[in-house]
MDTraj code that builds the backbone (N, CA, C; nanometers):
import mdtraj as md
import numpy as np

residues = "MET LYS SER GLU LYS ALA PHE THR LEU ILE GLU LEU MET VAL VAL VAL VAL ILE ILE GLY ILE LEU ALA ALA ILE ALA ILE PRO ASN PHE LEU ARG MET GLN ASN ARG ALA LYS GLU SER ASP VAL LYS SER VAL ALA HIS ALA VAL LEU LEU ALA VAL GLU GLU PHE LYS THR THR PRO GLY LEU GLU THR ILE LYS PRO THR THR VAL ALA SER PHE LYS PRO ASN LEU PRO THR ASN VAL LEU SER LYS SER ASN PRO PHE ASN ARG SER GLU ASN TYR GLY GLY ALA ALA LEU VAL ASP GLY ALA PRO GLY ALA ALA GLY ARG VAL GLY TYR VAL TYR ILE ASP GLN LEU SER PRO TYR GLN VAL ILE ALA GLN GLY ALA GLY GLY ILE ILE LEU THR LEU THR ALA GLU SER".split()
xyz = np.array([
    [4.9154, 2.3530, 4.1264],
    [4.8651, 2.2551, 4.0345],
    [4.7222, 2.2899, 3.9948],
    [4.6978, 2.2591, 3.8698],
    [4.5636, 2.2785, 3.8166],
    [4.4815, 2.1527, 3.8388],
    [4.3563, 2.1705, 3.8714],
    [4.2720, 2.0522, 3.8877],
    [4.1979, 2.0270, 3.7560],
    [4.2072, 1.9052, 3.7056],
    [4.1391, 1.8678, 3.5813],
    [4.0148, 1.7889, 3.6162],
    [3.9089, 1.8177, 3.5431],
    [3.7841, 1.7467, 3.5656],
    [3.7618, 1.6499, 3.4500],
    [3.7244, 1.5271, 3.4816],
    [3.6989, 1.4243, 3.3804],
    [3.6096, 1.3167, 3.4409],
    [3.5597, 1.2312, 3.3546],
    [3.4801, 1.1188, 3.4025],
    [3.5727, 1.0094, 3.4514],
    [3.5298, 0.9433, 3.5551],
    [3.6102, 0.8308, 3.6032],
    [3.5738, 0.7065, 3.5213],
    [3.6547, 0.6062, 3.5297],
    [3.6309, 0.4815, 3.4585],
    [3.4997, 0.4169, 3.5038],
    [3.4698, 0.4249, 3.6301],
    [3.3458, 0.3676, 3.6843],
    [3.2251, 0.4374, 3.6230],
    [3.2277, 0.5677, 3.6134],
    [3.1162, 0.6414, 3.5550],
    [3.0951, 0.6025, 3.4087],
    [3.2028, 0.5898, 3.3352],
    [3.1916, 0.5500, 3.1951],
    [3.1366, 0.4081, 3.1813],
    [3.1788, 0.3187, 3.2700],
    [3.1304, 0.1813, 3.2645],
    [2.9815, 0.1738, 3.2983],
    [2.9351, 0.2559, 3.3908],
    [2.7925, 0.2603, 3.4246],
    [2.7117, 0.3051, 3.3027],
    [2.7602, 0.4051, 3.2324],
    [2.6910, 0.4531, 3.1121],
    [2.6853, 0.3428, 3.0061],
    [2.7954, 0.2721, 2.9857],
    [2.7996, 0.1630, 2.8874],
    [2.7012, 0.0527, 2.9260],
    [2.6930, 0.0191, 3.0540],
    [2.5995, -0.0839, 3.0995],
    [2.4557, -0.0391, 3.0764],
    [2.4242, 0.0850, 3.1048],
    [2.2889, 0.1370, 3.0837],
    [2.2526, 0.1323, 2.9351],
    [2.3437, 0.1724, 2.8487],
    [2.3183, 0.1669, 2.7037],
    [2.2982, 0.0221, 2.6591],
    [2.3755, -0.0689, 2.7141],
    [2.3607, -0.2107, 2.6810],
    [2.2240, -0.2652, 2.7215],
    [2.1773, -0.2276, 2.8390],
    [2.0454, -0.2714, 2.8855],
    [1.9362, -0.2156, 2.7955],
    [1.9455, -0.0881, 2.7596],
    [1.8466, -0.0279, 2.6701],
    [1.8464, -0.0964, 2.5334],
    [1.9636, -0.1288, 2.4819],
    [1.9727, -0.1976, 2.3522],
    [1.9132, -0.3379, 2.3615],
    [1.9369, -0.4062, 2.4726],
    [1.8829, -0.5415, 2.4899],
    [1.7306, -0.5411, 2.4930],
    [1.6708, -0.4331, 2.5355],
    [1.5255, -0.4210, 2.5381],
    [1.4735, -0.3748, 2.4018],
    [1.5400, -0.2800, 2.3391],
    [1.4904, -0.2178, 2.2169],
    [1.5045, -0.3069, 2.0939],
    [1.6125, -0.3807, 2.0797],
    [1.6357, -0.4588, 1.9573],
    [1.5295, -0.5671, 1.9376],
    [1.4959, -0.6496, 2.0368],
    [1.3894, -0.7484, 2.0136],
    [1.2542, -0.6844, 1.9814],
    [1.2239, -0.5727, 2.0452],
    [1.0992, -0.5027, 2.0149],
    [1.0986, -0.4529, 1.8712],
    [1.2107, -0.4020, 1.8263],
    [1.2228, -0.3538, 1.6887],
    [1.2028, -0.4689, 1.5902],
    [1.2638, -0.5833, 1.6172],
    [1.2507, -0.6991, 1.5280],
    [1.1061, -0.7494, 1.5237],
    [1.0384, -0.7514, 1.6385],
    [0.8980, -0.7926, 1.6424],
    [0.8104, -0.6966, 1.5619],
    [0.8346, -0.5688, 1.5763],
    [0.7559, -0.4694, 1.5029],
    [0.7813, -0.4801, 1.3527],
    [0.9048, -0.5090, 1.3158],
    [0.9388, -0.5251, 1.1749],
    [0.8634, -0.6449, 1.1161],
    [0.8558, -0.7545, 1.1889],
    [0.7845, -0.8737, 1.1425],
    [0.6345, -0.8465, 1.1328],
    [0.5805, -0.7740, 1.2296],
    [0.4377, -0.7397, 1.2253],
    [0.4062, -0.6520, 1.1045],
    [0.4966, -0.5609, 1.0703],
    [0.4759, -0.4750, 0.9536],
    [0.4763, -0.5575, 0.8247],
    [0.5666, -0.6555, 0.8160],
    [0.5714, -0.7424, 0.6980],
    [0.4424, -0.8219, 0.6852],
    [0.3931, -0.8750, 0.7967],
    [0.2705, -0.9535, 0.7925],
    [0.1500, -0.8659, 0.7581],
    [0.1494, -0.7429, 0.8034],
    [0.0417, -0.6505, 0.7671],
    [0.0434, -0.6221, 0.6173],
    [0.1618, -0.6141, 0.5597],
    [0.1756, -0.5932, 0.4161],
    [0.1159, -0.7111, 0.3391],
    [0.1434, -0.8320, 0.3846],
    [0.0889, -0.9516, 0.3198],
    [-0.0634, -0.9547, 0.3346],
    [-0.1149, -0.9158, 0.4505],
    [-0.2597, -0.9119, 0.4712],
    [-0.3259, -0.8125, 0.3759],
    [-0.2618, -0.6997, 0.3519],
    [-0.3208, -0.6010, 0.2617],
    [-0.3262, -0.6548, 0.1188],
    [-0.2261, -0.7323, 0.0791],
    [-0.2285, -0.7932, -0.0539],
    [-0.3401, -0.8971, -0.0618],
    [-0.3586, -0.9765, 0.0439],
    [-0.4661, -1.0762, 0.0462],
    [-0.6016, -1.0081, 0.0316],
    [-0.6183, -0.8957, 0.0973],
    [-0.7444, -0.8220, 0.0862],
    [-0.7624, -0.7692, -0.0567],
    [-0.6549, -0.7205, -0.1184],
    [-0.6629, -0.6725, -0.2568],
    [-0.6984, -0.7866, -0.3511],
    [-0.6469, -0.9070, -0.3241],
    [-0.6812, -1.0241, -0.4060],
    [-0.8298, -1.0548, -0.3925],
    [-0.8814, -1.0514, -0.2705],
    [-1.0240, -1.0758, -0.2484],
    [-1.1085, -0.9749, -0.3271],
    [-1.0695, -0.8491, -0.3240],
    [-1.1430, -0.7466, -0.3979],
    [-1.1335, -0.7690, -0.5481],
    [-1.0182, -0.8150, -0.5967],
    [-1.0018, -0.8429, -0.7403],
    [-1.0906, -0.9586, -0.7842],
    [-1.1018, -1.0608, -0.7004],
    [-1.1902, -1.1737, -0.7322],
    [-1.3344, -1.1254, -0.7372],
    [-1.3740, -1.0444, -0.6404],
    [-1.5100, -0.9924, -0.6398],
    [-1.5350, -0.9007, -0.7595],
    [-1.4341, -0.8248, -0.7988],
    [-1.4495, -0.7394, -0.9176],
    [-1.4655, -0.8257, -1.0424],
    [-1.3898, -0.9336, -1.0522],
    [-1.4043, -1.0284, -1.1629],
    [-1.5489, -1.0759, -1.1705],
    [-1.6061, -1.1058, -1.0535],
    [-1.7410, -1.1596, -1.0485],
    [-1.8486, -1.0555, -1.0793],
    [-1.8138, -0.9282, -1.0862],
    [-1.9113, -0.8253, -1.1211],
    [-1.9060, -0.7892, -1.2692],
    [-1.8142, -0.8530, -1.3415],
    [-1.8060, -0.8307, -1.4856],
    [-1.9341, -0.8822, -1.5508],
    [-1.9954, -0.8041, -1.6382],
    [-2.1197, -0.8502, -1.7018],
    [-2.1010, -0.9872, -1.7680],
    [-2.1916, -1.0774, -1.7360],
    [-2.1867, -1.2129, -1.7892],
    [-2.1128, -1.3110, -1.6993],
    [-2.0395, -1.2593, -1.6000],
    [-1.9628, -1.3456, -1.5096],
    [-2.0114, -1.3367, -1.3650],
    [-2.1308, -1.2824, -1.3445],
    [-2.1802, -1.2560, -1.2094],
    [-2.1848, -1.3792, -1.1202],
    [-2.2088, -1.4956, -1.1766],
    [-2.2216, -1.6168, -1.0954],
    [-2.1017, -1.7106, -1.1117],
    [-1.9978, -1.6636, -1.1773],
    [-1.8817, -1.7492, -1.2036],
    [-1.7639, -1.7032, -1.1187],
    [-1.6976, -1.7993, -1.0533],
    [-1.5747, -1.7699, -0.9785],
    [-1.4559, -1.7923, -1.0697],
    [-1.3526, -1.7100, -1.0579],
    [-1.2324, -1.7369, -1.1379],
    [-1.1690, -1.8689, -1.0932],
    [-1.1160, -1.9435, -1.1886],
    [-1.0596, -2.0739, -1.1564],
    [-0.9111, -2.0670, -1.1224],
    [-0.8427, -1.9630, -1.1691],
    [-0.6989, -1.9490, -1.1433],
    [-0.6658, -1.8036, -1.1123],
    [-0.5466, -1.7829, -1.0629],
    [-0.4974, -1.6464, -1.0364],
    [-0.4924, -1.5663, -1.1659],
    [-0.4534, -1.6313, -1.2754],
    [-0.4428, -1.5615, -1.4041],
    [-0.5770, -1.5028, -1.4474],
    [-0.6871, -1.5636, -1.4049],
    [-0.8205, -1.5155, -1.4430],
    [-0.8506, -1.3772, -1.3877],
    [-0.8134, -1.3525, -1.2617],
    [-0.8469, -1.2233, -1.2006],
    [-0.7284, -1.1291, -1.1885],
    [-0.6100, -1.1720, -1.2290],
    [-0.4918, -1.0865, -1.2164],
    [-0.5076, -0.9510, -1.2859],
    [-0.5747, -0.9441, -1.4027],
    [-0.5949, -0.8118, -1.4640],
    [-0.6761, -0.7165, -1.3769],
    [-0.7520, -0.7693, -1.2807],
    [-0.8323, -0.6841, -1.1923],
    [-0.7514, -0.6305, -1.0743],
    [-0.6316, -0.6819, -1.0547],
    [-0.5469, -0.6327, -0.9442],
    [-0.4819, -0.5011, -0.9836],
    [-0.4760, -0.4061, -0.8926],
    [-0.4078, -0.2795, -0.9217],
    [-0.2590, -0.3025, -0.9506],
    [-0.2016, -0.2209, -1.0373],
    [-0.0606, -0.2388, -1.0742],
    [0.0322, -0.2202, -0.9546],
    [-0.0070, -0.1361, -0.8578],
    [0.0802, -0.1185, -0.7402],
    [0.0854, -0.2449, -0.6554],
    [-0.0192, -0.3283, -0.6609],
    [-0.0158, -0.4561, -0.5889],
    [0.0701, -0.5556, -0.6657],
    [0.0544, -0.5597, -0.7971],
    [0.1306, -0.6543, -0.8790],
    [0.2815, -0.6274, -0.8735],
    [0.3195, -0.5015, -0.8596],
    [0.4628, -0.4681, -0.8556],
    [0.5205, -0.4734, -0.7144],
    [0.4348, -0.4924, -0.6156],
    [0.4805, -0.4960, -0.4758],
    [0.5635, -0.6214, -0.4505],
    [0.6746, -0.6056, -0.3789],
    [0.7610, -0.7186, -0.3456],
    [0.7083, -0.7949, -0.2261],
    [0.7344, -0.9253, -0.2250],
    [0.7065, -1.0080, -0.1078],
    [0.7973, -0.9567, 0.0034],
    [0.7428, -0.9127, 0.1160],
    [0.8274, -0.8552, 0.2203],
    [0.9236, -0.9557, 0.2848],
    [0.8951, -1.0839, 0.2729],
    [0.9825, -1.1852, 0.3310],
    [1.0864, -1.2359, 0.2319],
    [1.0633, -1.2120, 0.1040],
    [1.1565, -1.2552, 0.0002],
    [1.1513, -1.1520, -0.1117],
    [1.2405, -1.0564, -0.1094],
    [1.2364, -0.9423, -0.2016],
    [1.2558, -0.9817, -0.3481],
    [1.2994, -1.1047, -0.3763],
    [1.3172, -1.1460, -0.5159],
    [1.1845, -1.1859, -0.5804],
    [1.0779, -1.1983, -0.5014],
    [0.9458, -1.2319, -0.5540],
    [0.8561, -1.1090, -0.5490],
    [0.7640, -1.1007, -0.6446],
    [0.6613, -0.9975, -0.6344],
    [0.5256, -1.0595, -0.6627],
    [0.4196, -0.9838, -0.6362],
    [0.2849, -1.0371, -0.6477],
    [0.2351, -1.0415, -0.7921],
    [0.3157, -0.9930, -0.8835],
    [0.2860, -1.0115, -1.0252],
    [0.3446, -1.1423, -1.0741],
    [0.4242, -1.2075, -0.9894],
    [0.4908, -1.3317, -1.0270],
    [0.4717, -1.4412, -0.9241],
    [0.5829, -1.4842, -0.8620],
    [0.5840, -1.6034, -0.7768],
    [0.5160, -1.5867, -0.6413],
    [0.4912, -1.4662, -0.5967],
    [0.4348, -1.4475, -0.4622],
    [0.2834, -1.4639, -0.4577],
    [0.2181, -1.4685, -0.5733],
    [0.0736, -1.4902, -0.5809],
    [0.0532, -1.6234, -0.6517],
    [-0.0022, -1.7212, -0.5797],
    [-0.0052, -1.8588, -0.6308],
    [-0.1463, -1.9167, -0.6321],
    [-0.1646, -2.0158, -0.7194],
    [-0.2864, -2.0968, -0.7166],
    [-0.2693, -2.1990, -0.6059],
    [-0.3711, -2.2175, -0.5231],
    [-0.3631, -2.3130, -0.4135],
    [-0.3065, -2.2490, -0.2877],
    [-0.2827, -2.3326, -0.1885],
    [-0.2305, -2.2824, -0.0608],
    [-0.0856, -2.2361, -0.0783],
    [-0.0502, -2.1224, -0.0186],
    [0.0872, -2.0746, -0.0312],
    [0.1836, -2.1635, 0.0457],
    [0.3043, -2.1763, -0.0056],
    [0.4007, -2.2649, 0.0581],
    [0.5190, -2.1944, 0.1202],
    [0.5179, -2.0615, 0.1219],
    [0.6318, -1.9884, 0.1775],
    [0.5837, -1.8577, 0.2387],
    [0.6641, -1.8036, 0.3260],
    [0.6309, -1.6783, 0.3938],
    [0.6132, -1.5651, 0.2937],
    [0.5086, -1.4878, 0.3146],
    [0.4831, -1.3719, 0.2311],
    [0.4009, -1.3997, 0.1078],
    [0.3752, -1.5243, 0.0778],
    [0.2964, -1.5568, -0.0403],
    [0.1464, -1.5528, -0.0096],
    [0.0699, -1.5262, -0.1132],
    [-0.0754, -1.5242, -0.1033],
    [-0.1284, -1.6256, -0.2037],
    [-0.2177, -1.7131, -0.1576],
    [-0.2727, -1.8166, -0.2446],
    [-0.4212, -1.7997, -0.2677],
    [-0.4650, -1.8458, -0.3846],
    [-0.6067, -1.8460, -0.4196],
    [-0.6484, -1.9918, -0.4346],
    [-0.7445, -2.0352, -0.3541],
    [-0.7878, -2.1745, -0.3553],
    [-0.9266, -2.1818, -0.4176],
    [-0.9342, -2.2488, -0.5319],
    [-1.0599, -2.2705, -0.6025],
    [-1.0828, -2.4210, -0.6085],
    [-1.1998, -2.4664, -0.5668],
    [-1.2327, -2.6097, -0.5722],
    [-1.3288, -2.6342, -0.6885],
    [-1.4441, -2.5710, -0.6833],
    [-1.5412, -2.5785, -0.7925],
    [-1.6382, -2.4612, -0.7779],
    [-1.7259, -2.4452, -0.8762],
    [-1.8169, -2.3306, -0.8762],
    [-1.9149, -2.3326, -0.7601],
    [-1.9421, -2.4494, -0.7021],
    [-2.0382, -2.4585, -0.5923],
    [-1.9743, -2.4363, -0.4555],
    [-1.8433, -2.4497, -0.4448],
    [-1.7728, -2.4357, -0.3168],
    [-1.7239, -2.2931, -0.2976],
    [-1.7145, -2.2488, -0.1734],
    [-1.6573, -2.1157, -0.1499],
    [-1.5090, -2.1142, -0.1880],
    [-1.4631, -2.0014, -0.2367],
    [-1.3198, -1.9886, -0.2650],
    [-1.2507, -1.9298, -0.1429],
    [-1.1188, -1.9448, -0.1379],
    [-1.0419, -1.8917, -0.0254],
    [-0.9216, -1.8135, -0.0759],
    [-0.8881, -1.7098, -0.0030],
    [-0.7632, -1.6360, -0.0228],
    [-0.6835, -1.6572, 0.1052],
    [-0.5651, -1.7146, 0.0926],
    [-0.4844, -1.7512, 0.2099],
    [-0.3528, -1.6751, 0.2059],
    [-0.3214, -1.6061, 0.3144],
    [-0.1951, -1.5332, 0.3264],
    [-0.1068, -1.6034, 0.4281],
    [0.0201, -1.6187, 0.3955],
    [0.1131, -1.6855, 0.4871],
    [0.2197, -1.5879, 0.5342],
    [0.2385, -1.5846, 0.6656],
    [0.3415, -1.5012, 0.7251],
    [0.4633, -1.5844, 0.7613],
    [0.5480, -1.5301, 0.8444],
    [0.6718, -1.5979, 0.8827],
    [0.6440, -1.7245, 0.9626],
    [0.5377, -1.7231, 1.0422],
    [0.5107, -1.8376, 1.1282],
    [0.3991, -1.9260, 1.0777],
    [0.3563, -1.9127, 0.9556],
    [0.2473, -1.9931, 0.9020],
    [0.1342, -1.9050, 0.8521],
    [0.0149, -1.9625, 0.8463],
    [-0.1009, -1.8909, 0.7939],
    [-0.1371, -1.7760, 0.8882],
    [-0.1490, -1.6552, 0.8315],
    [-0.1869, -1.5409, 0.9139],
    [-0.3282, -1.4931, 0.8835],
    [-0.3810, -1.5330, 0.7660],
    [-0.5129, -1.4842, 0.7286],
    [-0.5747, -1.5774, 0.6259],
    [-0.6983, -1.6156, 0.6485],
    [-0.7744, -1.6911, 0.5499],
    [-0.9066, -1.6195, 0.5278],
    [-0.9299, -1.5783, 0.4055],
    [-1.0547, -1.5109, 0.3696],
    [-1.1354, -1.6078, 0.2844],
    [-1.2587, -1.6344, 0.3246],
    [-1.3455, -1.7255, 0.2502],
    [-1.4680, -1.6500, 0.2061],
    [-1.5052, -1.6689, 0.0795],
    [-1.6236, -1.6028, 0.0271],
    [-1.7192, -1.7065, -0.0282],
    [-1.8452, -1.6927, 0.0037],
    [-1.9474, -1.7886, -0.0365],
    [-1.9952, -1.7659, -0.1776],
    [-2.0079, -1.6421, -0.2161],
    [-2.0722, -1.6149, -0.3446],
    [-1.9793, -1.6323, -0.4611],
])
top = md.Topology()
chain = top.add_chain()
for i, resn in enumerate(residues, 1):
    res = top.add_residue(resn, chain, resSeq=i)
    for name in ("N", "CA", "C"):
        top.add_atom(name, md.element.get_by_symbol(name[0]), res)
traj = md.Trajectory(xyz[None], top)
């Protein structure tokens, strides 16, 4: 008789259990990292909005004036920011519904809060769990 070599059922089950344990550890970590990447994307847009507002304020004749709405400084935003999709809702982009006047009401949106010319303005970014970044400028 010839002797055949193969894996036993126990050995195969041990391998399956080990793979299951590794997957149970890796999948939640992957999901957390994915969410952190989305929130970082929203933060970068909030920073670009802050820079666009400041660029608006450096326009000759507008040095002491804050923009009153998003539409006022939107031309100062780079086109790659305006075409960027909201990472939490791919049907929105920052050229449309994802960039709002006032506090943002949904994940991935960025809001511009203007009260009056004497008050500081705010740029507020919202992530999956609420506000992730508030940038306030005095000038």
